[in-house]
N, C-alpha and C positions, 0 to 999 in steps of 0.2 A: 504494499499499500503507499509504503514512503516514495516511490518512483510517481505515484499520482498527485504528490503535492507540487504545486507552481510557485507558492510564495507562502510566506508566513509574516507575521507581525505580534507584537505585544498588544492585550488588551486588558480592559479590567473588567473583572468578572465577579458577581454575587451569590451567593447561595446562602441558605439557612441551613443551620448548625446548631441543633438543639433551638434554643428559645434565642440565639442570635442569627443576626446576618453578617457572613464575614466575607469582606472584600479583598481580592488580591488581584493580581498581575499574573497572567499565564500566555504561553505561547498558544496561538492560532494559526491554522494550516487551510489553505485555500486550494480550490481545484484552479482549472484554465479560465473557468466562468465567473471566479470569485466567489464561490459559494465555500463555505465553511465545511472542511471535511474532518477535522479533528481538533483538538487542544491537549495540551497538557494536564495531567491528572492532578497534578499538584501545583503549589504557586512556583514561581521562578525567583529566582535571586540575581542579582548583578555579580558577574566574575572575570576576570580577565588575567592576563598575564603580567599587566603593567597598569599603572593607575590611570593612562590615557584610555585604556581599554576598558576598564570599570566604567570610568565616567562616561564612556561613550554607550554602554550598555543603559547606563542609568538615564542619559538622555532618550534613546529611545523609548525606556521604559515609562517615562514622561509624557511620551507622546500618547500613549492609552489612554490618558486622562481628557485627552480630547476629542475623544472618539465615544460612540455610542457603548455603554456597559453591555454584557452578555449576562443574561440569569441563567445560571446553571440548573436552576430548579424548572423554570419553565423551557428554557435553550430556545429564549428568544431574545431579540435585541431592545434594550430598554430605551426610551426617547428622551425622558429627563429624569437626570440622576444628580 
C-alpha cells in the first residue's frame, strides 16, 4: 500500500479518549486525487539530526494549525476549530 501514497503532510487531529478530547499532530497520506488514504496511528514528534532539521520539522507541523482539523472519531474534516 505504501506505493499508493502520492503525498503527505502533517494535520491536526482530535479524538475523544475517555471524557477528554485529545488533540495531536499526525502524518496524513494522500492518493493522486488528494484523498486521504492513511494516517499515523500515534501522534508524531519533531526530530532530526541537526537543530535546523528539528526546526524545519516543527515549522511544517505548525502549518497543520492553518488547515482543517480531522476528527478521528467521525473521520471527517472539521470546518471550525
